[in-house]
C-alpha positions in Angstrom: 44.4 21.8 47.5 44.8 18.5 49.3 44.9 18.4 53.1 45.1 15.6 55.6 41.5 16.1 56.9 38.1 16.9 55.5 37.4 20.5 56.1 33.7 21.2 57.2 32.0 24.2 55.7 30.9 27.0 58.1 28.0 28.1 56.0 25.7 25.9 53.7 23.0 26.2 51.2 19.4 25.1 52.3 18.3 23.2 49.2 14.8 22.1 48.9 13.6 19.6 46.1 10.1 20.1 44.8 8.6 17.5 42.3 6.2 20.1 41.0 9.0 22.5 39.9 8.3 23.6 36.3 11.9 24.5 35.4 14.7 22.0 34.8 17.4 22.1 37.6 20.7 20.0 37.6 22.6 19.1 40.8 26.3 18.3 40.7 27.9 17.2 44.0 31.4 16.1 44.7 34.6 16.5 46.7 37.4 19.0 45.9 40.4 20.4 48.0 39.6 18.2 51.0 36.1 19.6 51.2 32.8 19.1 49.3 31.0 21.0 46.6 27.2 21.3 45.9 26.1 23.1 42.7 22.6 23.6 41.6 21.5 25.3 38.4 18.7 25.7 35.8 19.7 24.0 32.6 18.6 21.3 30.1 22.3 20.2 30.0 24.4 18.6 32.7 27.6 20.5 32.9 29.2 18.4 35.5 32.2 17.8 33.2 32.8 21.6 32.9 32.5 22.0 36.7 35.1 19.4 37.3 37.3 21.1 34.6 37.1 24.4 36.6 37.9 22.7 39.8 40.9 20.9 38.3 42.2 24.1 36.6 42.3 25.9 40.0 44.1 22.8 41.5 46.6 22.9 38.8 47.3 26.6 39.0 46.8 27.7 42.6 47.1 24.8 45.0 50.1 24.8 47.4 49.4 21.2 48.3 49.7 20.1 44.7 53.5 19.7 44.1 53.0 19.9 40.4 50.9 23.0 40.4 52.0 26.4 38.9 52.0 27.9 42.3 54.3 25.3 43.7 56.7 26.0 40.9 56.7 29.7 41.9 57.2 28.8 45.6 60.1 26.5 44.8 61.8 29.2 42.7 61.5 27.1 39.5 59.7 30.0 37.6 59.1 33.6 38.0 56.5 33.8 35.3 52.8 33.7 36.3 49.6 33.4 34.5 46.2 35.2 34.6 44.8 33.1 37.5 47.9 33.9 39.7 47.6 37.7 38.8 44.0 37.8 39.7 44.3 36.4 43.2 47.5 38.3 43.7 45.8 41.6 42.8 42.8 40.8 45.2 45.2 39.7 48.0 47.4 42.8 47.6 44.4 45.0 47.9 42.9 43.3 50.9 46.3 43.3 52.5 46.7 47.1 52.0 43.3 48.0 53.4 43.8 45.7 56.4 47.1 47.4 57.3 49.0 44.2 56.5 47.0 41.8 58.9 45.9 39.8 55.9 48.8 38.5 53.8 49.0 35.4 51.6 52.8 35.1 52.0 52.3 33.8 55.5 52.6 30.2 54.3 56.0 29.4 56.1 54.5 30.9 59.4 51.4 28.7 58.9 53.8 25.7 58.5 55.8 26.4 61.6 52.7 26.7 63.8 51.4 23.3 62.5 48.4 24.5 60.4 50.2 24.0 57.0 51.9 21.1 55.1 54.0 19.8 58.0 53.2 18.1 61.3 54.6 20.2 64.2 54.7 19.0 67.7 56.0 22.1 69.5 55.5 25.9 69.2 58.1 27.7 67.2 60.9 29.6 69.0 61.1 33.4 68.8 64.2 33.0 66.7 62.4 30.7 64.2 59.5 33.1 63.9 61.8 36.0 63.3 63.7 34.2 60.6 60.5 33.4 58.8 59.1 36.9 59.1 62.0 38.2 57.1 60.4 36.8 54.0 56.8 37.6 54.7 55.1 40.6 53.0 53.1 40.8 49.8 53.7 44.5 49.7 57.3 43.6 48.8 56.3 41.6 45.8 55.1 42.8 42.3 54.2 41.5 38.9 55.4 43.4 35.8 53.5 43.8 32.5 55.0 40.7 31.1 53.8 38.5 34.0 57.1 38.4 35.7 56.9 38.0 39.5 59.3 39.7 41.8 59.3 38.3 45.3 60.3 40.0 48.5 63.1 37.4 49.0 64.0 34.0 47.6 62.3 32.5 50.5 58.9 34.2 50.0 56.1 31.7 49.4 52.5 32.3 48.6 49.5 30.5 50.1 46.3 31.5 48.4 44.1 29.1 50.3 42.3 32.1 52.0 40.9 33.1 48.6 41.6 30.3 46.0 38.4 28.4 47.1 36.4 31.6 46.5 38.1 32.1 43.2 37.2 28.5 42.2 33.6 29.3 43.1 33.8 32.3 40.8 35.2 30.3 37.9 32.4 27.8 38.1 29.8 30.5 38.3 31.4 32.3 35.3 31.3 29.1 33.4 27.6 28.6 34.1 26.8 32.1 32.9 28.9 31.6 29.7 26.5 28.6 29.1 23.4 30.7 29.5 22.6 29.7 33.0 20.6 32.5 34.8 19.7 30.6 38.1 22.4 29.0 40.1 24.0 28.3 43.5 27.6 27.3 43.6 29.0 26.2 46.9 32.4 24.9 47.5 33.4 24.3 51.1 30.9 26.9 52.3 31.9 29.6 49.9 29.0 30.6 47.9 27.8 32.5 44.8 24.2 32.8 43.7 22.2 34.3 40.8 18.6 34.3 40.1 16.1 32.0 42.0 16.1 28.5 43.6 14.1 25.6 42.3 11.0 26.9 44.1 11.3 30.3 42.4 12.4 32.1 45.5 15.7 33.6 46.8 18.5 31.2 47.6 18.6 30.5 51.4 22.1 30.2 53.0 22.5 29.0 56.6 25.2 30.4 58.8 26.5 28.0 61.5 26.7 28.8 65.1 30.4 29.0 66.0 30.6 25.8 68.0 33.5 23.3 68.1 32.8 20.0 66.2 31.5 18.9 62.8 27.8 19.4 63.7 26.0 22.3 61.9 23.7 24.3 64.2 21.8 27.1 62.5 22.7 30.6 63.7 20.9 32.6 61.2 19.8 32.3 57.5 20.6 34.6 54.6 18.3 35.1 51.6 20.3 36.0 48.5 19.4 36.8 44.9 18.1 37.3 42.3 21.0 39.7 41.6 24.5 38.2 41.7 25.9 37.8 45.2 28.7 36.0 46.7 29.2 35.1 50.5 32.1 33.5 52.4 32.6 32.7 56.1 35.9 32.4 58.0 36.4 31.2 61.6 39.0 29.7 63.8 36.7 27.5 66.0 37.1 24.3 63.9 40.8 24.4 63.2 42.8 25.3 66.3 45.5 23.9 68.6 46.3 24.1 72.4 49.7 24.7 73.8 51.4 23.0 76.7 49.6 25.2 79.2 46.2 24.6 77.7 45.9 27.9 75.9 44.0 27.7 72.7 45.0 29.5 69.4 43.5 29.5 66.0 44.9 28.8 62.6 44.9 32.5 61.5 48.5 33.6 61.8 49.3 37.4 61.9 51.8 38.4 59.3 52.7 41.5 61.6 54.2 39.5 64.6 54.2 35.9 63.2 52.0 34.6 65.9 48.3 33.3 66.0 46.1 36.4 65.7 44.3 37.4 68.9 40.7 38.4 68.4 37.3 38.2 70.0 35.9 37.5 66.6 34.7 33.8 66.3 33.5 34.0 62.8 33.0 36.5 60.0 30.5 36.2 57.2 31.0 38.6 54.2 28.8 39.5 51.4 30.7 40.9 48.4 30.7 41.3 44.6 32.8 38.1 44.0 33.4 35.1 46.1 37.2 35.6 45.9 36.9 39.1 47.4 34.4 37.9 50.2 36.7 35.0 50.9 39.8 37.2 51.4 37.8 39.9 53.5 36.4 37.2 55.8 39.9 36.0 56.5 41.1 39.6 57.1 38.4 40.0 59.7 39.8 37.1 61.7 43.2 38.7 61.9 42.4 41.7 64.2 39.8 43.2 66.6 36.2 43.8 65.9 37.0 47.5 65.4 39.8 46.7 62.9 37.4 44.3 61.0 34.7 46.9 60.7 37.2 49.4 59.4 38.3 46.9 56.6 34.7 46.1 55.7 33.6 49.7 55.6 36.6 50.5 53.3 35.8 47.6 51.0 32.0 48.6 51.1 31.1 45.0 52.0 28.2 43.9 54.1 29.1 41.4 56.9 28.1 39.6 60.1 30.5 39.3 62.9 30.0 36.7 65.7 32.0 37.4 68.8 32.6 35.7 72.1 30.6 37.5 74.7 30.6 37.4 78.5 29.7 34.2 80.3 30.0 32.2 77.0 27.2 34.2 75.3 27.6 35.1 71.6 27.6 38.7 70.5 26.9 39.9 67.0 27.8 43.0 64.9 26.3 43.8 61.5 28.2 45.9 59.0 26.0 47.2 56.2 22.8 45.4 55.2 23.1 41.6 55.4 19.8 40.1 54.3 19.1 37.8 57.1 15.7 36.1 57.6 16.3 35.2 61.3 17.4 37.7 63.9 20.9 36.7 65.3 
């Protein structure tokens, strides 16, 4: 999922190393999809090669920035046959699109491109006619996959961008691989999307930092989650580190609405979602950025997911809204 710039995670794990730890923990660090990964797990075996294999698999299958990926073959019209990985993310994306009233939709790829947040450099805002032309091909509800794995697209111009949940799916794939290898304590973090099981090296719950939504690469703690020992996944989405300004100085974020083809207008600065899988949490967090706080709350309640929304308040103050029971250790 190659991009031109290194993307900075919006949440991160707080990892403490203790020389007195009685269990054997392995740490694998690296770069993937223009971001970083940090994986810690209890094992007598270093599974770094298997971790890299999972990451490479997702890049080969689901990256729209890899011209030789299976997804690129679908988007170019070279094939209409899709595999298990495509079907899984398609199914999750279709569900989140439906419960969000279409505000979340992975077929927005051409819209993301014309607004300058995708694969092309764009120097000016798109015209109304350009937006209307692209909108005609947007809509996952108009797409389907039959029992033989044959994909039917809304139109020949319909393209898929699974970036909003492929990273979360990659986290799930690595976590599943660890569990297949008998690992019962782990934290998998790729670009700030996280899944945990069991306990950290100290024998406590895993501690996950949520950043304050401020511009720039610095990580300022807003609050901390404590996750585990049961399996949990968490993802955060926000517009405040990937945005543009128009000729009048008005700022707009990278979340593009599939309903009108324009940057989504929302008071939500970031959404942190806790769900059963990282793929689901990833998609839900993106859906929360595509509408109002009320609309985000409705999606989360329907999905039965816990979340923390951070909003822009009056006089620059930050407001928060908790949905469900997010296990924070510090009051926002």
